[in-house]
C-alpha positions in Angstrom: -4.7 3.2 -28.1 -1.0 4.0 -28.1 2.4 3.0 -26.7 1.2 -0.6 -26.0 3.8 -2.7 -24.2 5.7 -5.4 -26.0 3.4 -8.4 -26.4 6.1 -10.9 -25.7 5.6 -10.5 -22.0 2.3 -9.5 -20.2 1.8 -7.7 -17.0 -1.8 -8.3 -16.3 -3.6 -6.5 -13.4 -6.7 -7.9 -11.7 -7.1 -5.4 -8.9 -10.6 -4.4 -10.1 -11.8 -7.9 -10.1 -9.8 -10.3 -7.9 -8.3 -7.6 -5.7 -11.8 -6.2 -5.0 -12.6 -9.5 -3.3 -10.5 -8.5 -0.3 -12.3 -8.1 3.0 -12.9 -4.4 3.6 -12.8 -3.3 0.0 -16.1 -2.2 -1.6 -15.4 -0.3 -4.9 -17.8 2.1 -6.5 -17.8 2.5 -10.3 -16.0 5.9 -9.7 -13.4 4.1 -7.6 -12.8 1.5 -10.3 -12.4 4.2 -13.0 -9.9 6.1 -10.8 -7.9 2.9 -10.1 -7.9 2.0 -13.8 -6.4 5.4 -14.6 -3.6 4.8 -12.1 -2.9 1.4 -13.4 -2.8 2.7 -17.0 -0.3 5.4 -15.8 1.8 2.7 -14.3 1.9 1.0 -17.7 0.4 -2.5 -17.1 -0.6 -4.2 -20.4 -4.0 -5.4 -19.3 -6.6 -4.3 -16.7 -9.2 -6.8 -15.8 -12.2 -4.7 -15.0 -14.7 -7.2 -13.6 -17.4 -9.6 -14.7 -19.9 -7.7 -17.0 -23.4 -9.3 -16.9 -22.8 -10.8 -13.5 -23.5 -7.6 -11.7 -24.8 -4.1 -12.7 -21.7 -2.3 -11.3 -19.3 -4.1 -13.5 -21.5 -3.7 -16.5 -21.6 0.1 -15.9 -17.9 0.2 -15.4 -17.2 -1.2 -18.8 -19.6 1.2 -20.5 -18.1 4.2 -18.7 -14.5 3.1 -19.1 -15.0 3.0 -22.9 -16.4 6.5 -22.9 -14.3 8.2 -20.2 -10.8 6.7 -20.3 -8.4 7.1 -23.1 -6.0 4.2 -22.2 -2.4 5.0 -23.1 -0.9 1.7 -22.3 -3.4 -0.9 -21.1 -6.1 -2.9 -22.8 -9.3 -3.5 -20.9 -10.2 -7.1 -20.1 -13.6 -8.5 -19.3 -13.8 -11.6 -17.1 -16.3 -14.4 -17.3 -16.9 -18.1 -17.4 -17.0 -20.7 -20.1 -20.5 -21.5 -21.4 -22.9 -23.6 -19.3 -23.0 -27.4 -19.9 -25.5 -28.4 -22.6 -25.7 -24.8 -24.1 -23.9 -23.5 -27.1 -21.6 -20.6 -26.5 -23.5 -18.5 -29.1 -26.7 -18.9 -27.1 -25.3 -18.4 -23.6 -26.3 -14.9 -22.3 -23.3 -14.7 -20.0 -21.0 -15.2 -22.9 -22.9 -12.6 -24.9 -22.5 -10.1 -22.0 -18.7 -10.4 -22.3 -19.0 -9.4 -26.0 -21.4 -6.6 -25.2 -18.9 -5.1 -22.8 -16.8 -4.0 -25.8 -13.6 -5.2 -24.1 -11.0 -6.2 -26.7 -9.7 -9.0 -24.5 -11.7 -11.6 -22.6 -10.5 -13.8 -19.8 -12.4 -17.0 -19.3 -12.3 -19.1 -16.1 -12.3 -22.8 -16.8 -12.3 -25.8 -14.5 -9.1 -27.8 -14.6 -9.5 -29.9 -11.5 -11.5 -33.1 -12.3 -13.2 -33.1 -9.0 -14.4 -29.5 -9.4 -15.8 -30.4 -12.8 -17.8 -33.3 -11.5 -18.9 -31.7 -8.2 -19.2 -28.0 -8.9 -20.1 -28.0 -12.6 -22.0 -31.3 -12.3 -20.9 -32.3 -15.7 -18.6 -34.8 -17.4 -14.9 -34.3 -18.0 -15.4 -34.5 -21.7 -18.2 -31.9 -21.7 -16.0 -29.5 -19.7 -13.3 -29.8 -22.4 -16.0 -29.0 -25.0 -17.2 -26.0 -23.0 -13.7 -24.6 -23.1 -13.3 -25.3 -26.9 -16.7 -23.9 -27.8 -16.4 -20.7 -25.8 -12.9 -19.9 -26.9 -13.7 -20.5 -30.5 -16.9 -18.4 -30.4 -15.2 -15.4 -28.8 -12.2 -15.7 -31.2 -14.7 -15.8 -34.2 -16.2 -12.5 -32.8 -12.8 -10.8 -33.0 -11.8 -11.0 -29.3 -8.5 -11.9 -27.9 -8.9 -14.7 -25.3 -7.0 -15.7 -22.2 -8.1 -18.8 -20.2 -7.6 -19.0 -16.4 -7.3 -22.6 -15.4 -8.9 -22.5 -11.9 -7.4 -24.7 -9.2 -4.8 -25.9 -11.8 -2.0 -26.9 -9.5 -4.3 -28.8 -7.1 -5.9 -30.4 -10.2 -2.6 -31.3 -11.7 -1.6 -33.0 -8.4 -4.8 -35.1 -8.5 -5.0 -35.8 -12.2 -2.1 -34.4 -14.3 -3.3 -35.9 -17.5 -6.7 -34.1 -17.4 -5.3 -30.8 -16.2 -3.0 -30.8 -19.2 -6.0 -31.7 -21.5 -7.7 -28.5 -20.4 -4.7 -26.5 -21.2 -4.4 -28.1 -24.7 -8.1 -27.7 -25.4 -7.9 -23.9 -24.7 -4.7 -23.5 -26.6 -5.9 -25.4 -29.7 -9.2 -23.5 -29.7 -7.3 -20.2 -30.1 -6.6 -18.9 -26.6 -3.5 -16.6 -26.7 -2.5 -17.4 -23.1 -3.5 -20.2 -20.7 -3.0 -19.1 -17.1 -2.2 -21.7 -14.5 -3.9 -20.6 -11.3 -2.9 -21.5 -7.8 -6.4 -20.7 -6.6 -5.9 -22.0 -3.1 -2.5 -20.4 -2.7 -0.9 -23.5 -1.3 2.0 -24.0 -3.7 5.7 -23.3 -3.1 8.2 -22.0 -5.7 10.0 -25.2 -6.5 6.6 -26.9 -7.1 5.5 -24.1 -9.4 8.7 -24.3 -11.3 8.5 -28.0 -11.9 4.8 -28.0 -13.0 5.1 -25.0 -15.3 8.2 -26.5 -17.1 6.4 -29.8 -17.6 3.1 -28.3 -18.9 5.0 -26.0 -21.2 6.9 -28.9 -22.7 3.9 -31.2 -23.0 1.3 -28.7 -24.4 3.3 -26.1 -26.3 0.8 -23.5 -25.0 1.8 -19.9 -24.0 1.5 -20.0 -20.2 0.7 -17.4 -17.5 0.6 -17.6 -13.7 -2.0 -16.4 -11.2 -0.8 -16.9 -7.6 -2.6 -16.4 -4.4 -0.6 -15.6 -1.3 -1.8 -18.1 1.3 1.7 -19.5 1.9 3.3 -16.0 1.7 4.9 -17.1 -1.6 2.7 -15.4 -4.3 5.5 -13.1 -5.5 8.1 -15.9 -5.3 5.7 -18.3 -7.0 5.1 -15.8 -9.8 8.8 -15.3 -10.4 9.4 -19.1 -10.3 6.8 -19.5 -13.1 8.6 -16.8 -15.1 11.9 -18.7 -14.6 10.1 -21.8 -15.9 8.9 -20.1 -19.0 5.6 -18.3 -18.2 5.3 -15.0 -20.1 2.2 -13.6 -18.5 1.9 -12.6 -14.9 -1.4 -11.8 -13.1 -1.2 -9.5 -10.1 -3.1 -7.0 -8.0 -2.0 -3.6 -6.7 -0.6 -3.9 -3.2 -1.4 -7.6 -3.2 -5.1 -7.0 -2.6 -7.3 -10.1 -2.9 -9.4 -12.7 -1.2 -8.2 -14.3 2.1 -4.6 -13.0 2.4 -4.4 -11.7 -1.1 -2.7 -12.1 -4.5 0.7 -11.7 -6.0 1.6 -8.1 -5.4 1.9 -6.1 -8.7 4.6 -3.8 -7.5 7.3 -6.2 -6.2 6.7 -8.4 -9.2 7.1 -5.5 -11.7 10.1 -4.2 -9.9 11.8 -7.6 -9.8 11.2 -8.1 -13.5 12.6 -4.7 -14.4 15.4 -4.4 -11.8 16.4 -8.0 -11.1 15.6 -9.8 -14.3 16.5 -6.8 -16.6 13.2 -7.4 -18.5 11.5 -4.3 -19.8 7.8 -4.7 -18.9 6.8 -1.1 -18.2 7.0 2.1 -20.2 10.0 4.4 -19.6 9.8 6.3 -16.3 6.9 4.3 -15.0 8.9 2.5 -12.3 9.8 5.8 -10.7 6.0 6.4 -10.2 5.5 3.1 -8.4 5.4 4.4 -4.8 3.1 7.2 -5.7 0.7 4.9 -7.5 0.7 2.3 -4.8 -0.2 4.9 -2.2 -2.8 6.5 -4.4 -4.6 3.2 -5.0 -4.5 2.6 -1.2 -6.2 5.9 -0.7 -9.0 5.0 -3.2 -9.8 1.7 -1.5 -9.5 3.4 1.9 -6.9 1.2 3.3 -3.7 2.5 5.1 -0.7 1.8 2.9 1.5 -1.0 4.3 4.6 0.7 5.8 6.6 -2.5 5.3 5.6 -3.4 1.8 8.7 -4.1 -0.4 9.9 -1.3 -2.6 7.1 1.1 -1.9 6.5 1.0 1.8 7.5 3.9 4.0 9.9 1.6 5.9 11.3 -0.1 2.8 14.5 1.9 2.9 14.4 3.0 6.6 17.5 2.3 8.6 17.6 2.0 12.4 20.7 0.1 13.6 23.7 2.2 14.3 26.0 -0.3 12.5 23.8 0.0 9.3 23.9 3.8 9.5 27.7 3.9 9.8 28.0 1.8 6.6 25.3 3.8 4.8 27.2 7.0 5.6 30.1 5.6 3.5 27.9 4.1 0.8 24.1 3.6 0.8 24.4 0.5 -1.4 26.0 -1.4 1.5 22.6 -1.9 3.1 20.2 -1.2 0.3 19.5 -3.6 -2.6 18.5 -0.8 -5.0 18.5 3.0 -5.1 15.1 4.0 -3.6 14.6 6.7 -6.2 14.3 4.0 -8.9 10.9 3.1 -7.5 10.0 6.6 -6.4 10.8 6.0 -2.7 13.3 7.6 -0.4 15.9 6.5 2.2 15.0 7.3 5.8 17.1 7.2 8.9 15.3 6.2 12.2 16.6 7.6 15.5 16.1 5.3 18.5 18.0 3.8 21.4 19.8 1.7 18.8 21.1 4.9 17.2 24.8 5.6 16.9 26.6 8.7 15.8 26.2 8.0 12.1 22.4 7.6 12.5 22.1 11.0 14.2 24.4 12.7 11.6 22.4 11.2 8.7 19.1 12.0 10.2 20.2 15.6 10.9 21.2 15.9 7.2 17.9 14.5 6.2 16.1 17.1 8.3 18.3 19.9 7.0 20.0 20.5 10.4 23.8 20.8 10.0 25.6 19.2 12.9 28.9 20.5 11.6 30.8 17.3 12.3 30.8 18.2 16.0 31.5 14.8 17.7 30.7 16.2 21.2 27.3 17.5 20.0 26.4 14.3 18.2 27.4 12.3 21.3 25.1 14.4 23.5 22.2 13.9 21.1 22.8 10.1 21.1 22.9 9.9 24.8 19.8 12.1 25.2 17.9 10.0 22.7 18.7 6.8 24.5 17.7 8.3 27.9 14.4 9.6 26.5 13.6 6.3 24.7 14.2 4.5 28.1 11.5 6.8 29.5 9.1 5.8 26.7 9.7 8.3 23.9 10.2 7.2 20.4 11.4 9.4 17.5 11.0 6.9 14.7 7.6 8.4 13.7 8.2 11.8 15.3 10.7 13.6 13.1 9.5 17.1 14.3 10.1 16.3 17.9 13.6 15.0 17.1 14.4 18.1 15.1 13.4 20.3 18.0 15.7 18.1 20.2 18.6 18.6 17.8 18.1 22.4 17.6 17.9 22.6 21.4 21.3 20.9 21.7 22.8 23.1 19.0 21.3 26.3 20.4 21.8 25.4 24.0 18.2 26.0 25.0 14.7 25.0 24.0 13.2 27.0 21.1 10.2 28.8 22.7 7.5 30.9 21.3 5.5 31.0 24.5 5.8 30.1 28.2 3.1 28.0 29.7 2.1 29.0 33.2 -0.4 26.2 33.7 -3.1 24.2 31.9 -6.0 22.0 33.0 -8.7 19.9 31.3 -12.1 19.1 32.9 -14.5 16.3 31.9 -18.0 16.8 33.2 -20.3 13.8 33.4 -23.9 15.0 33.0 -27.1 13.2 34.2 -28.3 12.6 30.7 -25.1 10.5 29.9 -23.4 13.2 27.9 -20.0 14.7 28.7 -18.7 18.3 28.5 -15.0 18.8 27.9 -13.4 22.1 28.8 -9.7 23.2 28.9 -8.0 26.3 30.2 -4.5 27.4 29.3 -2.6 30.2 31.0 0.6 31.3 29.1 2.8 34.3 28.2 3.7 35.2 24.7 5.7 38.3 23.6 5.3 39.8 27.0 1.6 39.3 27.2 -0.2 37.1 29.7 -3.0 35.1 28.1 -5.8 33.0 29.7 -7.7 31.0 27.2 -10.6 28.6 27.7 -12.3 26.4 25.1 -14.6 23.4 24.8 -13.9 20.4 22.6 -14.8 16.9 21.6 -12.8 15.3 24.3 -10.2 16.8 26.7 -7.4 16.7 24.2 -9.4 18.5 21.5 -10.4 21.1 24.1 -6.7 21.7 25.0 -5.8 22.0 21.4 -8.6 24.6 20.9 -7.7 26.6 24.0 -4.0 26.7 23.0 -4.9 27.8 19.5 -7.4 30.4 20.7 -4.8 31.9 23.0 -2.0 32.1 20.5 -3.6 32.8 17.1 -3.9 36.6 17.7 -0.2 36.8 18.4 0.9 34.1 15.9 -1.7 34.2 13.0 0.4 31.5 11.2 -1.3 29.0 13.5 -4.7 29.5 11.7 -3.5 27.2 8.9 -2.5 24.4 11.2 -4.8 21.5 12.2 -4.4 18.2 14.0 -4.9 15.4 11.5 -4.0 12.3 13.4 -3.8 11.2 17.1 -2.4 7.9 18.4 -2.2 6.6 22.0 -0.2 3.7 23.2 -0.1 2.5 26.8 3.5 1.3 27.6 4.4 -1.5 29.9 4.6 -0.2 33.5 7.7 -0.6 35.6 6.0 -1.3 38.9 3.0 -3.6 38.9 0.0 -1.9 37.3 1.7 1.5 36.8 1.9 2.5 33.2 3.2 5.2 31.0 1.3 6.7 28.1 2.9 7.7 24.7 1.0 10.0 22.3 1.8 10.7 18.7 0.2 13.7 17.1 0.3 14.6 13.3 -0.3 18.2 12.3 -0.7 19.7 8.9 -0.6 23.3 7.5 -1.7 22.8 4.0 1.9 22.5 2.7 3.0 19.5 4.6 2.6 17.3 7.7 4.7 16.7 10.8 4.6 14.4 13.8 5.4 15.0 17.4 5.6 12.8 20.5 4.7 13.2 24.2 5.1 10.8 27.1 3.5 11.1 30.5 1.8 9.4 33.4 -1.6 10.0 31.9 -2.9 10.5 28.4 -3.7 14.2 28.9 -0.2 15.1 30.1 1.4 13.1 27.2 -1.0 14.8 24.7 -0.1 18.2 26.0 3.6 17.6 25.3 2.9 16.4 21.8 0.7 19.4 21.1 3.3 21.8 22.5 5.9 20.4 20.2 3.5 20.5 17.3 2.8 24.2 17.7 6.5 25.1 18.2 7.5 23.1 15.2 4.7 24.7 13.1 5.9 28.2 13.9 9.5 27.1 13.1 8.3 25.8 9.7 6.6 29.1 9.2 9.8 31.0 9.7 8.7 32.7 12.9 11.6 33.9 15.1 11.4 32.6 18.7 10.9 35.1 21.6 13.8 36.2 23.7 
């Protein structure tokens, strides 16, 4: 163990335990080990790995984590409950399982709401206090550091403040290093959190932490309100994963503490890895990263309005609360019908296309974007198509590597209920007429294969390219039930990925446009010169 964070303030992550309760997340032991490594790289002080003894998967995780991970920054934490009523902690098998995990730190969940004690635990208020004292004392005697999570604390405090504070005092006096006040139902607001934390801190003298659920959308704000009130331990999950709508999001909390509060809670350089780690964890849990997540989202520093772009051209700080590079993110300019000259110039610079300060050229691009957006196109998520549009205006003609004579796609419905999809493309490339036919899994896939089959001999660079994503949106029609289809295609070549857009009266026509742009842009990326 080395380079442990300053113990005066704790960043405690519970992604592997509380975060794993999110609907749609089902972590294997291998997943948990991978996420633990990412969290340690980020520099959190504590990683709660799960409940050993409660299920075999968590028991295995602790055994493998001890053997396979050399933690640089974090300490592993085992989670469990206080002993059962009427049983000594030294004789409770669940308490022993916590010790057997080998974790140097143990978090105990304790009831702090009088009604939960009587109805859920079915014991007395005094016995509950003794369960807390006995379990904390026993674990401390075995050389473990102990944190106590007071479940439903804020609701319990509202119902019976005296008893809720008794639970905090019992844990503190028995040797718990931190007593964590949990907004288990997630119903509190920042001002309420602030007031309760201040009072409990003054009345008990315990070191306090905060665990906030996000049911009111205030988990991050509630966490920071608790810090303002004197809490020195924050419990969070990566990307806000957790039961119902989730937990306080680790990344905005850590960024706020470092960048807004000036409190050093992460190792040097860790904050700049935040975007990468957020997205890496999202990949492990198999959930698409939220594009609008603060600090780390793809859109966190994306600018669309022309007025904003004009200001950013002068000074990016005018419409950005921090430098995106501080958290490993980047500024992006979005081009849309709201775009002005500054948006186009900045986007061109971002794409590496020099517009040379040509006001007439920029004006033409702005007007063309607005006209095409009116027809249903969007360039916010189709940078490749926008770059081709820019180059067409600069060069005075479309960049062409082939001329399409015609294309067609056929879907054959067979008696056995199956379908056959076939496409034929007729085109000319480098003076050669090519007729190419291919089958595919659907008409668009057949078109993609036919186009590739026809061109790969002439442009071998296409062999490295593959379609990796395909999205269709039906746009609102202008006349009754008439509609327009927009297709976004993402293509990769092993070195990067690009997106193109097509719009048409049907999905096949729109798809063809997007595929056409995708191949043209791929050849441009590969450094191939267009045909005369």
